[in-house]
All heavy atoms as a GROMACS GRO file, in nm:
protein
  463
    1MET      N    1   4.015  -9.320  -5.967
    1MET     CA    2   4.028  -9.446  -6.038
    1MET      C    3   4.140  -9.429  -6.140
    1MET      O    4   4.137  -9.339  -6.222
    1MET     CB    5   3.897  -9.479  -6.107
    1MET     CG    6   3.905  -9.592  -6.202
    1MET     SD    7   3.746  -9.629  -6.273
    1MET     CE    8   3.763  -9.804  -6.284
    2MET      N    9   4.237  -9.517  -6.132
    2MET     CA   10   4.349  -9.510  -6.224
    2MET      C   11   4.341  -9.626  -6.324
    2MET      O   12   4.318  -9.740  -6.285
    2MET     CB   13   4.480  -9.515  -6.148
    2MET     CG   14   4.500  -9.394  -6.060
    2MET     SD   15   4.659  -9.394  -5.978
    2MET     CE   16   4.767  -9.365  -6.116
    3LEU      N   17   4.357  -9.593  -6.451
    3LEU     CA   18   4.359  -9.693  -6.557
    3LEU      C   19   4.483  -9.671  -6.642
    3LEU      O   20   4.521  -9.558  -6.668
    3LEU     CB   21   4.234  -9.683  -6.644
    3LEU     CG   22   4.101  -9.710  -6.576
    3LEU    CD1   23   3.987  -9.675  -6.668
    3LEU    CD2   24   4.092  -9.855  -6.532
    4TYR      N   25   4.544  -9.780  -6.686
    4TYR     CA   26   4.660  -9.774  -6.773
    4TYR      C   27   4.613  -9.738  -6.913
    4TYR      O   28   4.522  -9.800  -6.967
    4TYR     CB   29   4.731  -9.910  -6.770
    4TYR     CG   30   4.856  -9.918  -6.851
    4TYR    CD1   31   4.966  -9.838  -6.821
    4TYR    CD2   32   4.867 -10.007  -6.956
    4TYR    CE1   33   5.083  -9.846  -6.894
    4TYR    CE2   34   4.984 -10.017  -7.029
    4TYR     CZ   35   5.091  -9.936  -6.998
    4TYR     OH   36   5.207  -9.944  -7.070
    5SER      N   37   4.675  -9.636  -6.973
    5SER     CA   38   4.629  -9.588  -7.102
    5SER      C   39   4.745  -9.546  -7.192
    5SER      O   40   4.765  -9.429  -7.219
    5SER     CB   41   4.533  -9.470  -7.081
    5SER     OG   42   4.481  -9.428  -7.204
    6PRO      N   43   4.822  -9.643  -7.241
    6PRO     CA   44   4.930  -9.607  -7.332
    6PRO      C   45   4.875  -9.562  -7.467
    6PRO      O   46   4.776  -9.618  -7.517
    6PRO     CB   47   5.009  -9.737  -7.346
    6PRO     CG   48   4.909  -9.844  -7.323
    6PRO     CD   49   4.812  -9.788  -7.222
    7ASN      N   50   4.933  -9.459  -7.523
    7ASN     CA   51   4.892  -9.409  -7.655
    7ASN      C   52   4.742  -9.379  -7.662
    7ASN      O   53   4.678  -9.402  -7.764
    7ASN     CB   54   4.932  -9.508  -7.765
    7ASN     CG   55   5.080  -9.534  -7.766
    7ASN    OD1   56   5.160  -9.442  -7.754
    7ASN    ND2   57   5.118  -9.660  -7.777
    8ASP      N   58   4.686  -9.332  -7.552
    8ASP     CA   59   4.544  -9.295  -7.546
    8ASP      C   60   4.449  -9.411  -7.573
    8ASP      O   61   4.338  -9.392  -7.623
    8ASP     CB   62   4.512  -9.179  -7.639
    8ASP     CG   63   4.579  -9.051  -7.595
    8ASP    OD1   64   4.596  -9.034  -7.472
    8ASP    OD2   65   4.613  -8.968  -7.680
    9LYS      N   66   4.490  -9.531  -7.543
    9LYS     CA   67   4.404  -9.650  -7.555
    9LYS      C   68   4.400  -9.717  -7.419
    9LYS      O   69   4.498  -9.776  -7.374
    9LYS     CB   70   4.458  -9.748  -7.659
    9LYS     CG   71   4.475  -9.691  -7.798
    9LYS     CD   72   4.341  -9.658  -7.859
    9LYS     CE   73   4.362  -9.605  -8.000
    9LYS     NZ   74   4.247  -9.535  -8.051
   10VAL      N   75   4.288  -9.707  -7.350
   10VAL     CA   76   4.278  -9.761  -7.214
   10VAL      C   77   4.287  -9.913  -7.216
   10VAL      O   78   4.231  -9.980  -7.302
   10VAL     CB   79   4.147  -9.713  -7.146
   10VAL    CG1   80   4.024  -9.774  -7.208
   10VAL    CG2   81   4.150  -9.740  -6.998
   11GLN      N   82   4.367  -9.966  -7.122
   11GLN     CA   83   4.387 -10.110  -7.109
   11GLN      C   84   4.309 -10.158  -6.987
   11GLN      O   85   4.356 -10.147  -6.874
   11GLN     CB   86   4.536 -10.142  -7.094
   11GLN     CG   87   4.622 -10.093  -7.208
   11GLN     CD   88   4.589 -10.162  -7.338
   11GLN    OE1   89   4.574 -10.284  -7.342
   11GLN    NE2   90   4.575 -10.086  -7.444
   12LEU      N   91   4.190 -10.211  -7.007
   12LEU     CA   92   4.102 -10.249  -6.896
   12LEU      C   93   4.137 -10.383  -6.832
   12LEU      O   94   4.077 -10.421  -6.733
   12LEU     CB   95   3.957 -10.247  -6.943
   12LEU     CG   96   3.908 -10.108  -6.982
   12LEU    CD1   97   3.774 -10.117  -7.053
   12LEU    CD2   98   3.898 -10.018  -6.860
   13ASP      N   99   4.234 -10.454  -6.887
   13ASP     CA  100   4.278 -10.580  -6.828
   13ASP      C  101   4.411 -10.565  -6.754
   13ASP      O  102   4.463 -10.662  -6.702
   13ASP     CB  103   4.292 -10.688  -6.936
   13ASP     CG  104   4.158 -10.724  -6.996
   13ASP    OD1  105   4.059 -10.729  -6.921
   13ASP    OD2  106   4.153 -10.745  -7.118
   14TYR      N  107   4.465 -10.445  -6.749
   14TYR     CA  108   4.593 -10.421  -6.686
   14TYR      C  109   4.574 -10.360  -6.547
   14TYR      O  110   4.522 -10.248  -6.535
   14TYR     CB  111   4.678 -10.327  -6.773
   14TYR     CG  112   4.815 -10.298  -6.716
   14TYR    CD1  113   4.920 -10.385  -6.740
   14TYR    CD2  114   4.838 -10.186  -6.639
   14TYR    CE1  115   5.046 -10.360  -6.687
   14TYR    CE2  116   4.963 -10.160  -6.585
   14TYR     CZ  117   5.067 -10.247  -6.611
   14TYR     OH  118   5.190 -10.222  -6.559
   15ASN      N  119   4.608 -10.433  -6.442
   15ASN     CA  120   4.604 -10.385  -6.305
   15ASN      C  121   4.465 -10.334  -6.263
   15ASN      O  122   4.451 -10.229  -6.201
   15ASN     CB  123   4.710 -10.276  -6.284
   15ASN     CG  124   4.736 -10.250  -6.137
   15ASN    OD1  125   4.721 -10.338  -6.054
   15ASN    ND2  126   4.776 -10.129  -6.105
   16THR      N  127   4.361 -10.409  -6.299
   16THR     CA  128   4.225 -10.368  -6.263
   16THR      C  129   4.152 -10.472  -6.178
   16THR      O  130   4.033 -10.457  -6.153
   16THR     CB  131   4.140 -10.340  -6.390
   16THR    OG1  132   4.141 -10.456  -6.473
   16THR    CG2  133   4.193 -10.221  -6.468
   17ALA      N  134   4.222 -10.576  -6.132
   17ALA     CA  135   4.159 -10.683  -6.055
   17ALA      C  136   4.097 -10.633  -5.925
   17ALA      O  137   4.006 -10.696  -5.872
   17ALA     CB  138   4.259 -10.794  -6.026
   18HIS      N  139   4.143 -10.522  -5.873
   18HIS     CA  140   4.092 -10.469  -5.746
   18HIS      C  141   3.965 -10.384  -5.765
   18HIS      O  142   3.904 -10.345  -5.668
   18HIS     CB  143   4.200 -10.388  -5.675
   18HIS     CG  144   4.255 -10.276  -5.755
   18HIS    ND1  145   4.341 -10.298  -5.862
   18HIS    CD2  146   4.238 -10.142  -5.746
   18HIS    CE1  147   4.374 -10.180  -5.915
   18HIS    NE2  148   4.312 -10.085  -5.847
   19TYR      N  149   3.925 -10.359  -5.888
   19TYR     CA  150   3.801 -10.284  -5.915
   19TYR      C  151   3.684 -10.382  -5.927
   19TYR      O  152   3.702 -10.498  -5.963
   19TYR     CB  153   3.813 -10.203  -6.043
   19TYR     CG  154   3.915 -10.092  -6.035
   19TYR    CD1  155   4.011 -10.077  -6.133
   19TYR    CD2  156   3.914 -10.002  -5.931
   19TYR    CE1  157   4.105  -9.975  -6.127
   19TYR    CE2  158   4.007  -9.899  -5.923
   19TYR     CZ  159   4.102  -9.886  -6.022
   19TYR     OH  160   4.194  -9.786  -6.014
   20PRO      N  161   3.562 -10.336  -5.900
   20PRO     CA  162   3.445 -10.425  -5.914
   20PRO      C  163   3.433 -10.481  -6.056
   20PRO      O  164   3.452 -10.409  -6.154
   20PRO     CB  165   3.326 -10.334  -5.882
   20PRO     CG  166   3.383 -10.221  -5.803
   20PRO     CD  167   3.523 -10.202  -5.854
   21THR      N  168   3.403 -10.609  -6.064
   21THR     CA  169   3.390 -10.676  -6.193
   21THR      C  170   3.285 -10.608  -6.281
   21THR      O  171   3.306 -10.592  -6.401
   21THR     CB  172   3.352 -10.824  -6.172
   21THR    OG1  173   3.449 -10.883  -6.087
   21THR    CG2  174   3.349 -10.900  -6.303
   22GLY      N  175   3.174 -10.568  -6.221
   22GLY     CA  176   3.068 -10.502  -6.298
   22GLY      C  177   3.115 -10.372  -6.360
   22GLY      O  178   3.076 -10.339  -6.473
   23LEU      N  179   3.199 -10.300  -6.292
   23LEU     CA  180   3.252 -10.175  -6.344
   23LEU      C  181   3.341 -10.202  -6.465
   23LEU      O  182   3.324 -10.139  -6.570
   23LEU     CB  183   3.332 -10.101  -6.237
   23LEU     CG  184   3.411  -9.978  -6.282
   23LEU    CD1  185   3.317  -9.872  -6.338
   23LEU    CD2  186   3.493  -9.922  -6.168
   24ILE      N  187   3.430 -10.298  -6.454
   24ILE     CA  188   3.520 -10.328  -6.566
   24ILE      C  189   3.442 -10.382  -6.686
   24ILE      O  190   3.468 -10.344  -6.800
   24ILE     CB  191   3.631 -10.426  -6.522
   24ILE    CG1  192   3.716 -10.365  -6.410
   24ILE    CG2  193   3.719 -10.467  -6.640
   24ILE    CD1  194   3.779 -10.230  -6.442
   25LYS      N  195   3.345 -10.468  -6.662
   25LYS     CA  196   3.261 -10.518  -6.772
   25LYS      C  197   3.192 -10.404  -6.845
   25LYS      O  198   3.187 -10.400  -6.967
   25LYS     CB  199   3.155 -10.616  -6.720
   25LYS     CG  200   3.203 -10.754  -6.697
   25LYS     CD  201   3.086 -10.842  -6.655
   25LYS     CE  202   3.125 -10.986  -6.645
   25LYS     NZ  203   3.012 -11.070  -6.606
   26TYR      N  204   3.136 -10.312  -6.767
   26TYR     CA  205   3.067 -10.198  -6.828
   26TYR      C  206   3.164 -10.110  -6.906
   26TYR      O  207   3.135 -10.069  -7.018
   26TYR     CB  208   2.996 -10.115  -6.721
   26TYR     CG  209   2.923  -9.998  -6.780
   26TYR    CD1  210   2.801 -10.017  -6.843
   26TYR    CD2  211   2.977  -9.870  -6.775
   26TYR    CE1  212   2.733  -9.910  -6.899
   26TYR    CE2  213   2.910  -9.764  -6.831
   26TYR     CZ  214   2.789  -9.784  -6.893
   26TYR     OH  215   2.724  -9.678  -6.950
   27LEU      N  216   3.280 -10.082  -6.848
   27LEU     CA  217   3.378  -9.998  -6.916
   27LEU      C  218   3.426 -10.063  -7.046
   27LEU      O  219   3.452  -9.993  -7.144
   27LEU     CB  220   3.496  -9.967  -6.824
   27LEU     CG  221   3.464  -9.877  -6.706
   27LEU    CD1  222   3.586  -9.862  -6.617
   27LEU    CD2  223   3.413  -9.741  -6.750
   28LYS      N  224   3.431 -10.196  -7.049
   28LYS     CA  225   3.470 -10.264  -7.172
   28LYS      C  226   3.367 -10.240  -7.283
   28LYS      O  227   3.403 -10.230  -7.400
   28LYS     CB  228   3.489 -10.414  -7.147
   28LYS     CG  229   3.618 -10.445  -7.075
   28LYS     CD  230   3.635 -10.595  -7.051
   28LYS     CE  231   3.768 -10.620  -6.982
   28LYS     NZ  232   3.791 -10.764  -6.959
   29THR      N  233   3.240 -10.231  -7.247
   29THR     CA  234   3.138 -10.204  -7.349
   29THR      C  235   3.148 -10.060  -7.400
   29THR      O  236   3.100 -10.030  -7.509
   29THR     CB  237   2.994 -10.228  -7.296
   29THR    OG1  238   2.963 -10.132  -7.196
   29THR    CG2  239   2.978 -10.370  -7.244
   30GLU      N  240   3.209  -9.974  -7.322
   30GLU     CA  241   3.222  -9.832  -7.358
   30GLU      C  242   3.364  -9.796  -7.402
   30GLU      O  243   3.395  -9.679  -7.421
   30GLU     CB  244   3.184  -9.746  -7.237
   30GLU     CG  245   3.041  -9.762  -7.192
   30GLU     CD  246   2.943  -9.704  -7.293
   30GLU    OE1  247   2.969  -9.593  -7.345
   30GLU    OE2  248   2.842  -9.770  -7.321
   31LYS      N  249   3.450  -9.896  -7.422
   31LYS     CA  250   3.591  -9.871  -7.449
   31LYS      C  251   3.615  -9.780  -7.569
   31LYS      O  252   3.699  -9.690  -7.563
   31LYS     CB  253   3.666 -10.003  -7.468
   31LYS     CG  254   3.816  -9.982  -7.482
   31LYS     CD  255   3.888 -10.113  -7.499
   31LYS     CE  256   4.037 -10.100  -7.514
   31LYS     NZ  257   4.090  -9.984  -7.577
   32ASP      N  258   3.545  -9.798  -7.678
   32ASP     CA  259   3.566  -9.714  -7.796
   32ASP      C  260   3.538  -9.568  -7.765
   32ASP      O  261   3.612  -9.480  -7.809
   32ASP     CB  262   3.478  -9.760  -7.912
   32ASP     CG  263   3.523  -9.894  -7.970
   32ASP    OD1  264   3.642  -9.929  -7.953
   32ASP    OD2  265   3.439  -9.962  -8.030
   33ARG      N  266   3.434  -9.542  -7.690
   33ARG     CA  267   3.401  -9.405  -7.653
   33ARG      C  268   3.504  -9.347  -7.556
   33ARG      O  269   3.540  -9.230  -7.564
   33ARG     CB  270   3.262  -9.399  -7.593
   33ARG     CG  271   3.153  -9.428  -7.696
   33ARG     CD  272   3.016  -9.432  -7.636
   33ARG     NE  273   2.979  -9.302  -7.583
   33ARG     CZ  274   2.877  -9.280  -7.503
   33ARG    NH1  275   2.802  -9.381  -7.465
   33ARG    NH2  276   2.849  -9.160  -7.461
   34ILE      N  277   3.552  -9.430  -7.463
   34ILE     CA  278   3.654  -9.385  -7.369
   34ILE      C  279   3.781  -9.348  -7.446
   34ILE      O  280   3.839  -9.241  -7.425
   34ILE     CB  281   3.684  -9.493  -7.264
   34ILE    CG1  282   3.562  -9.517  -7.175
   34ILE    CG2  283   3.805  -9.453  -7.178
   34ILE    CD1  284   3.573  -9.641  -7.088
   35ASP      N  285   3.825  -9.437  -7.535
   35ASP     CA  286   3.946  -9.412  -7.613
   35ASP      C  287   3.934  -9.287  -7.700
   35ASP      O  288   4.031  -9.216  -7.722
   35ASP     CB  289   3.980  -9.532  -7.702
   35ASP     CG  290   4.028  -9.652  -7.622
   35ASP    OD1  291   4.067  -9.635  -7.504
   35ASP    OD2  292   4.028  -9.763  -7.679
   36ALA      N  293   3.814  -9.259  -7.747
   36ALA     CA  294   3.791  -9.142  -7.832
   36ALA      C  295   3.780  -9.013  -7.751
   36ALA      O  296   3.778  -8.904  -7.807
   36ALA     CB  297   3.665  -9.162  -7.917
   37GLY      N  298   3.770  -9.026  -7.619
   37GLY     CA  299   3.763  -8.907  -7.534
   37GLY      C  300   3.622  -8.856  -7.514
   37GLY      O  301   3.601  -8.746  -7.464
   38PHE      N  302   3.521  -8.933  -7.551
   38PHE     CA  303   3.382  -8.890  -7.539
   38PHE      C  304   3.313  -8.951  -7.419
   38PHE      O  305   3.194  -8.979  -7.422
   38PHE     CB  306   3.303  -8.927  -7.665
   38PHE     CG  307   3.349  -8.854  -7.786
   38PHE    CD1  308   3.417  -8.920  -7.886
   38PHE    CD2  309   3.327  -8.718  -7.799
   38PHE    CE1  310   3.460  -8.854  -7.999
   38PHE    CE2  311   3.370  -8.651  -7.911
   38PHE     CZ  312   3.438  -8.718  -8.012
   39TYR      N  313   3.385  -8.973  -7.312
   39TYR     CA  314   3.327  -9.045  -7.199
   39TYR      C  315   3.379  -8.988  -7.068
   39TYR      O  316   3.497  -8.962  -7.054
   39TYR     CB  317   3.365  -9.194  -7.208
   39TYR     CG  318   3.283  -9.282  -7.120
   39TYR    CD1  319   3.159  -9.326  -7.161
   39TYR    CD2  320   3.327  -9.319  -6.994
   39TYR    CE1  321   3.082  -9.407  -7.080
   39TYR    CE2  322   3.251  -9.399  -6.912
   39TYR     CZ  323   3.128  -9.443  -6.956
   39TYR     OH  324   3.053  -9.522  -6.876
   40SER      N  325   3.289  -8.971  -6.975
   40SER     CA  326   3.328  -8.925  -6.842
   40SER      C  327   3.302  -9.038  -6.743
   40SER      O  328   3.186  -9.076  -6.722
   40SER     CB  329   3.248  -8.802  -6.802
   40SER     OG  330   3.272  -8.771  -6.666
   41ILE      N  331   3.406  -9.093  -6.685
   41ILE     CA  332   3.390  -9.202  -6.590
   41ILE      C  333   3.310  -9.156  -6.468
   41ILE      O  334   3.241  -9.234  -6.406
   41ILE     CB  335   3.527  -9.260  -6.550
   41ILE    CG1  336   3.587  -9.332  -6.671
   41ILE    CG2  337   3.516  -9.355  -6.432
   41ILE    CD1  338   3.725  -9.388  -6.648
   42ARG      N  339   3.312  -9.027  -6.437
   42ARG     CA  340   3.238  -8.976  -6.323
   42ARG      C  341   3.089  -9.006  -6.334
   42ARG      O  342   3.021  -9.022  -6.235
   42ARG     CB  343   3.257  -8.824  -6.310
   42ARG     CG  344   3.395  -8.786  -6.264
   42ARG     CD  345   3.405  -8.639  -6.246
   42ARG     NE  346   3.390  -8.574  -6.375
   42ARG     CZ  347   3.351  -8.448  -6.391
   42ARG    NH1  348   3.321  -8.374  -6.287
   42ARG    NH2  349   3.341  -8.396  -6.510
   43THR      N  350   3.034  -9.014  -6.453
   43THR     CA  351   2.890  -9.035  -6.470
   43THR      C  352   2.849  -9.181  -6.454
   43THR      O  353   2.732  -9.210  -6.443
   43THR     CB  354   2.842  -8.986  -6.607
   43THR    OG1  355   2.906  -9.061  -6.708
   43THR    CG2  356   2.870  -8.838  -6.625
   44TRP      N  357   2.946  -9.274  -6.456
   44TRP     CA  358   2.911  -9.416  -6.450
   44TRP      C  359   2.832  -9.448  -6.324
   44TRP      O  360   2.728  -9.511  -6.329
   44TRP     CB  361   3.038  -9.501  -6.454
   44TRP     CG  362   3.007  -9.647  -6.451
   44TRP    CD1  363   2.971  -9.724  -6.558
   44TRP    CD2  364   3.005  -9.734  -6.338
   44TRP    NE1  365   2.949  -9.854  -6.517
   44TRP    CE2  366   2.970  -9.862  -6.383
   44TRP    CE3  367   3.032  -9.716  -6.203
   44TRP    CZ2  368   2.960  -9.970  -6.297
   44TRP    CZ3  369   3.022  -9.825  -6.118
   44TRP    CH2  370   2.987  -9.950  -6.166
   45GLU      N  371   2.879  -9.403  -6.209
   45GLU     CA  372   2.810  -9.433  -6.084
   45GLU      C  373   2.670  -9.373  -6.081
   45GLU      O  374   2.577  -9.437  -6.037
   45GLU     CB  375   2.892  -9.382  -5.965
   45GLU     CG  376   2.831  -9.420  -5.830
   45GLU     CD  377   2.827  -9.570  -5.807
   45GLU    OE1  378   2.915  -9.643  -5.853
   45GLU    OE2  379   2.731  -9.616  -5.743
   46MET      N  380   2.655  -9.253  -6.130
   46MET     CA  381   2.522  -9.190  -6.130
   46MET      C  382   2.426  -9.267  -6.220
   46MET      O  383   2.313  -9.292  -6.183
   46MET     CB  384   2.532  -9.045  -6.176
   46MET     CG  385   2.596  -8.956  -6.071
   46MET     SD  386   2.588  -8.782  -6.115
   46MET     CE  387   2.710  -8.775  -6.244
   47LYS      N  388   2.470  -9.308  -6.338
   47LYS     CA  389   2.384  -9.382  -6.427
   47LYS      C  390   2.348  -9.519  -6.369
   47LYS      O  391   2.236  -9.563  -6.377
   47LYS     CB  392   2.452  -9.401  -6.564
   47LYS     CG  393   2.458  -9.273  -6.643
   47LYS     CD  394   2.525  -9.296  -6.775
   47LYS     CE  395   2.534  -9.168  -6.854
   47LYS     NZ  396   2.603  -9.186  -6.982
   48LEU      N  397   2.447  -9.587  -6.310
   48LEU     CA  398   2.421  -9.717  -6.249
   48LEU      C  399   2.324  -9.701  -6.133
   48LEU      O  400   2.230  -9.777  -6.119
   48LEU     CB  401   2.552  -9.778  -6.199
   48LEU     CG  402   2.540  -9.914  -6.131
   48LEU    CD1  403   2.492 -10.018  -6.233
   48LEU    CD2  404   2.672  -9.956  -6.072
   49TYR      N  405   2.344  -9.599  -6.051
   49TYR     CA  406   2.256  -9.573  -5.939
   49TYR      C  407   2.112  -9.548  -5.988
   49TYR      O  408   2.019  -9.604  -5.935
   49TYR     CB  409   2.306  -9.452  -5.860
   49TYR     CG  410   2.217  -9.414  -5.745
   49TYR    CD1  411   2.227  -9.480  -5.622
   49TYR    CD2  412   2.120  -9.316  -5.757
   49TYR    CE1  413   2.144  -9.447  -5.517
   49TYR    CE2  414   2.037  -9.282  -5.652
   49TYR     CZ  415   2.049  -9.347  -5.533
   49TYR     OH  416   1.967  -9.316  -5.429
   50ASP      N  417   2.099  -9.466  -6.092
   50ASP     CA  418   1.965  -9.436  -6.144
   50ASP      C  419   1.895  -9.563  -6.195
   50ASP      O  420   1.778  -9.583  -6.170
   50ASP     CB  421   1.974  -9.336  -6.261
   50ASP     CG  422   2.007  -9.195  -6.212
   50ASP    OD1  423   1.995  -9.168  -6.090
   50ASP    OD2  424   2.045  -9.112  -6.296
   51LYS      N  425   1.969  -9.648  -6.266
   51LYS     CA  426   1.908  -9.772  -6.317
   51LYS      C  427   1.869  -9.867  -6.204
   51LYS      O  428   1.767  -9.933  -6.211
   51LYS     CB  429   2.007  -9.842  -6.410
   51LYS     CG  430   2.027  -9.775  -6.542
   51LYS     CD  431   2.126  -9.852  -6.627
   51LYS     CE  432   2.153  -9.782  -6.758
   51LYS     NZ  433   2.255  -9.850  -6.837
   52LYS      N  434   1.950  -9.871  -6.101
   52LYS     CA  435   1.928  -9.966  -5.993
   52LYS      C  436   1.809  -9.928  -5.906
   52LYS      O  437   1.736 -10.013  -5.858
   52LYS     CB  438   2.055  -9.974  -5.908
   52LYS     CG  439   2.051 -10.082  -5.802
   52LYS     CD  440   2.186 -10.090  -5.730
   52LYS     CE  441   2.185 -10.192  -5.622
   52LYS     NZ  442   2.314 -10.202  -5.554
   53TYR      N  443   1.787  -9.800  -5.884
   53TYR     CA  444   1.687  -9.757  -5.788
   53TYR      C  445   1.563  -9.691  -5.849
   53TYR      O  446   1.481  -9.639  -5.777
   53TYR     CB  447   1.752  -9.662  -5.686
   53TYR     CG  448   1.853  -9.735  -5.602
   53TYR    CD1  449   1.988  -9.721  -5.626
   53TYR    CD2  450   1.813  -9.821  -5.500
   53TYR    CE1  451   2.082  -9.790  -5.550
   53TYR    CE2  452   1.906  -9.890  -5.425
   53TYR     CZ  453   2.040  -9.874  -5.450
   53TYR     OH  454   2.131  -9.942  -5.376
   54LYS      N  455   1.549  -9.694  -5.978
   54LYS     CA  456   1.428  -9.637  -6.038
   54LYS      C  457   1.336  -9.745  -6.085
   54LYS      O  458   1.365  -9.855  -6.104
   54LYS     CB  459   1.465  -9.546  -6.155
   54LYS     CG  460   1.514  -9.414  -6.106
   54LYS     CD  461   1.528  -9.319  -6.221
   54LYS     CE  462   1.570  -9.184  -6.169
   54LYS     NZ  463   1.580  -9.086  -6.271
   0.00000   0.00000   0.00000
């Protein structure tokens, strides 16, 4: 997954129309943590999967 991130600030509205809307909405709620470097995008699918099927 590629995201535009000038000056270490991820731009979730730039060239992301091809990603699932739910993913972008969720990443927007986590934007501060992503920008601070305290976030692993790899865990998003696992957490979503756990919530959906438990």
